[in-house]
C-alpha positions in Angstrom: -22.6 17.9 41.9 -19.6 15.9 41.2 -16.9 16.6 43.2 -13.7 17.3 42.0 -12.2 14.1 43.4 -15.1 11.8 41.4 -14.0 13.6 38.7 -10.8 12.6 38.1 -11.0 9.2 39.5 -14.0 9.1 36.5 -11.4 10.5 33.5 -8.7 7.7 35.2 -11.0 5.0 34.8 -13.1 5.8 31.3 -8.6 6.5 29.7 -8.5 2.6 29.1 -12.3 1.8 27.4 -11.7 5.2 25.5 -8.1 3.6 24.2 -9.8 0.0 23.7 -12.8 1.5 21.7 -10.2 4.0 19.5 -8.1 1.6 18.7 -10.7 -1.3 17.5 -12.4 1.3 15.6 -8.9 1.1 13.6 -8.0 -2.7 13.8 -11.2 -3.6 11.1 -9.5 -5.9 8.5 -6.5 -8.6 9.1 -5.6 -10.1 6.2 -3.1 -12.8 5.9 -1.3 -12.2 3.3 0.8 -15.3 2.9 -2.6 -16.9 2.1 -4.3 -14.0 -0.5 -3.7 -15.1 -3.9 -4.4 -13.0 -7.3 -6.1 -15.7 -10.0 -4.0 -18.0 -12.1 -5.4 -16.7 -15.1 -4.6 -12.7 -15.0 -2.6 -11.4 -17.9 -0.3 -9.2 -16.3 -1.2 -6.8 -13.1 -3.7 -7.8 -10.7 -4.7 -6.2 -7.8 -6.8 -6.3 -4.4 -7.8 -3.8 -2.3 -7.7 -4.3 1.0 -8.3 -1.3 2.7 -9.8 2.3 2.0 -10.8 5.5 4.1 -9.8 9.3 3.9 -6.3 8.9 4.6 -4.8 5.6 2.8 -5.7 3.2 0.3 -4.3 -0.5 0.8 -3.6 -2.8 -2.1 -1.8 -6.5 -2.2 -0.5 -5.9 -6.4 0.9 -8.7 -8.3 2.8 -7.8 -11.6 3.4 -10.8 -14.1 5.8 -8.7 -16.7 6.0 -5.0 -16.0 4.2 -1.9 -14.6 4.8 1.0 -17.0 6.7 4.4 -15.7 4.6 6.7 -13.9 3.8 9.0 -10.6 1.4 10.2 -8.5 1.0 13.9 -8.6 -0.9 14.5 -4.7 0.0 10.9 -3.4 3.1 8.7 -1.4 3.5 5.3 -2.1 4.7 3.1 0.3 5.5 -0.3 -1.0 6.8 -3.6 0.8 8.1 -6.5 -1.2 6.1 -9.7 0.1 7.2 -12.2 -2.6 9.2 -12.0 -5.9 12.4 -10.1 -7.9 12.4 -7.3 -10.1 13.7 -4.8 -11.7 13.0 -1.5 -11.6 13.4 2.4 -11.7 12.9 5.6 -9.5 13.1 8.5 -10.6 15.6 7.2 -13.7 17.7 5.3 -11.0 18.0 1.2 -11.8 17.4 -0.8 -8.5 16.7 -5.0 -7.9 13.5 -4.9 -5.6 13.4 -8.3 -3.6 11.3 -9.5 -0.7 11.7 -8.1 2.2 12.0 -4.5 0.7 10.0 -1.0 1.5 10.3 1.5 -0.9 8.8 5.1 -0.3 8.0 6.7 -2.9 6.9 10.3 -2.0 4.4 12.3 -4.9 6.1 12.9 -7.9 8.3 10.6 -8.0 8.4 8.5 -11.2 9.1 4.9 -10.8 8.4 1.6 -12.6 8.8 -2.0 -12.7 10.8 -2.5 -15.7 11.1 -6.9 -15.3 9.6 -9.2 -13.1 13.2 -11.4 -12.1 11.6 -13.9 -10.7 9.2 -17.4 -11.6 6.5 -15.7 -9.5 4.8 -12.6 -9.4 5.7 -9.6 -8.0 3.8 -9.5 -4.9 3.6 -6.4 -2.9 1.7 -4.3 -0.8 1.3 -1.1 -2.3 -0.2 2.2 1.0 -1.5 5.2 -1.0 -1.9 8.2 1.0 -4.2 10.3 1.1 -7.2 8.1 -0.5 -6.3 6.3 -4.0 -9.2 7.1 -6.7 -6.8 5.8 -9.6 -7.3 9.4 -10.6 -3.9 10.4 -9.9 -1.6 8.2 -12.0 0.2 9.5 -14.4 1.3 7.1 -16.5 4.6 8.3 -18.9 5.3 6.5 -21.6 1.4 5.4 -22.5 2.3 2.9 -25.5 4.1 0.6 -22.4 1.4 1.3 -19.8 0.1 -1.8 -18.5 -1.4 -0.7 -14.9 
């Protein structure tokens, strides 16, 4: 039978091993976003899924023109602008977003990319939480729906 001292010793020596394997389990993919590119012939919006689990879905999205106003009933969307500049509306308020900007868009928040202002497409990381299967995008203006 193990003594109390041996159990404590084993516990403190196993913690780094457990931490290593748990960190390793969550750092499975590294995407150098500066080298990711969309096909040159996409019409308006192109997205590439980077990661997906029960808690989130991550995309890199390129936008040439616009994205119709929509909201997500059950998802929060976090957006980080990697390249470009665009005019957006968030709950009806106009904003200009550019490289380096971060947006947190809570569920139920109406948002749209009204117009890309840069020569290059707007390139963003979009993280939807929880997992996004595409059914939670409620388009507000269907005739202008591009995404």
